[in-house]
C-alpha positions in Angstrom: 0.0 0.0 0.0 2.9 2.4 0.8 4.5 1.6 -2.5 1.2 2.4 -4.4 0.9 5.7 -2.5 4.5 6.6 -3.3 4.0 5.8 -7.0 0.8 7.8 -7.3 2.5 10.7 -5.5 5.4 10.7 -7.9 3.1 10.5 -10.9 1.0 13.5 -9.7 4.1 15.5 -8.8 5.7 14.9 -12.3 2.4 15.8 -14.0 2.2 19.1 -12.1 5.8 20.0 -12.9 5.4 19.0 -16.6 2.3 21.1 -16.9 4.3 24.2 -16.1 6.7 23.7 -19.0 5.9 25.3 -22.3 6.4 23.3 -25.5 6.5 24.6 -29.1 3.4 22.5 -29.8 1.4 24.1 -27.0 2.4 27.7 -27.6 2.2 27.7 -31.4 -0.9 29.6 -32.5 -2.8 32.8 -31.7 -3.4 33.8 -28.1 -5.9 36.6 -27.4 -5.8 38.7 -24.2 -9.2 38.4 -22.5 -8.2 40.3 -19.4 -5.3 42.2 -17.9 -4.1 43.3 -14.5 -1.4 45.5 -13.1 0.9 44.2 -10.4 3.2 47.0 -9.3 5.2 44.7 -7.1 6.6 43.0 -10.2 8.8 46.0 -11.1 11.1 47.2 -8.3 10.7 50.9 -7.5 7.6 51.4 -9.7 5.1 51.7 -7.0 7.0 54.4 -5.2 7.2 56.5 -8.4 3.5 56.4 -9.4 1.9 59.8 -9.6 -1.6 60.3 -11.0 -0.4 60.8 -14.6 1.6 57.6 -14.5 -1.3 55.7 -13.0 -3.6 56.9 -15.8 -1.1 55.9 -18.4 -0.7 52.5 -16.9 -4.4 52.0 -16.8 -4.7 53.0 -20.5 -2.0 50.5 -21.3 -3.7 47.8 -19.3 -6.9 48.3 -21.1 -5.2 48.5 -24.5 -3.9 44.9 -24.0 -7.4 43.5 -23.9 -8.2 42.1 -27.3 -4.5 42.0 -28.3 -3.5 38.9 -30.1 0.0 37.3 -29.7 0.8 34.9 -32.6 3.5 32.3 -32.4 3.9 30.8 -35.8 5.3 27.3 -36.4 8.1 28.9 -38.5 9.2 30.8 -35.3 7.8 34.1 -36.5 6.1 36.3 -33.9 3.5 39.0 -34.4 1.3 41.1 -32.1 -1.9 42.9 -33.1 -3.6 45.3 -30.9 -7.2 46.5 -30.8 -7.8 50.1 -32.0 -8.4 51.5 -28.5 -5.1 53.2 -28.1 -3.2 53.4 -31.4 -0.3 55.4 -30.0 0.6 52.6 -27.6 0.3 49.9 -30.3 2.6 51.7 -32.7 5.4 51.7 -30.1 5.3 47.9 -30.0 5.0 47.3 -33.8 8.8 46.7 -34.0 8.1 43.3 -32.4 6.2 42.1 -35.5 8.1 39.7 -37.8 10.7 38.9 -35.1 11.3 35.4 -34.0 10.5 33.5 -30.8 12.1 30.7 -28.8 11.4 29.0 -25.5 13.9 29.6 -22.7 14.0 28.2 -19.2 11.0 26.0 -19.7 8.3 28.6 -19.3 9.8 31.8 -20.8 9.2 32.8 -24.4 11.9 35.2 -25.8 11.2 37.5 -28.7 13.9 38.9 -31.0 16.7 37.5 -33.1 20.1 35.8 -32.7 21.7 39.2 -33.2 19.9 40.7 -30.2 20.0 37.5 -28.2 16.2 37.3 -28.2 16.1 40.2 -25.8 13.3 42.4 -27.2 10.6 40.9 -25.1 10.4 38.1 -22.5 7.1 36.5 -21.7 6.7 34.2 -18.7 3.8 31.8 -19.1 1.7 30.1 -16.5 -1.7 28.8 -15.6 -3.8 28.9 -12.5 -7.3 27.7 -11.9 -7.7 26.7 -15.5 -6.7 30.1 -16.9 -3.5 30.8 -18.9 -1.4 33.9 -18.3 1.4 35.8 -20.1 3.5 37.9 -17.7 5.6 40.5 -19.5 9.0 40.7 -18.0 10.1 44.1 -16.7 6.6 45.3 -16.8 3.7 45.2 -14.3 1.3 43.6 -16.8 -0.3 40.2 -16.2 -2.3 39.1 -19.2 -5.0 36.4 -19.1 -4.9 34.8 -22.5 -7.0 32.2 -24.4 -5.9 30.3 -27.4 -7.9 31.1 -30.5 
C-alpha cells in the first residue's frame, strides 16, 4: 500500500511539474488577451514613483492589451496585433512584428533574433485555476490569454 501511494504521489508530482513547461506545440498559434491586470510589485521601485499621470497611463496600457493577439507561428515568427483602442501605444510595439521567438528556461518565451540574443521581449507563461497567463518581463502587466 505504501508503494502504491508513493508511485501515485510521484506521478502526480511529475504531472504538475510538466504542466508548467511550455512546448512549441502548446504555444504555437494565436493567443488573445481576454483580461489584464497591473501588479506594481513586479517591477522594483515602480510603486514608489506612481503619480496620478503615470497611474492613468498604466491604466490605459492595461486596457489596450485587452483584445490584443499574440501569434507564435510554427516557423518561429512572432507577431502582435492590438485593438484600435489606443493606437499610439500599439505603434510603439509594432517593432516586435516579424521577429522570432524561442522557448527559454521551460516557461519563458523570448522574442527577438540571434543578433539581439532574443532580448526584445520576454514573456513568462503560467496557468492557474484553468486560466492561462502571459507575464511581460520588466513590466507590471499580467495578461490572461485564451488560445484562438
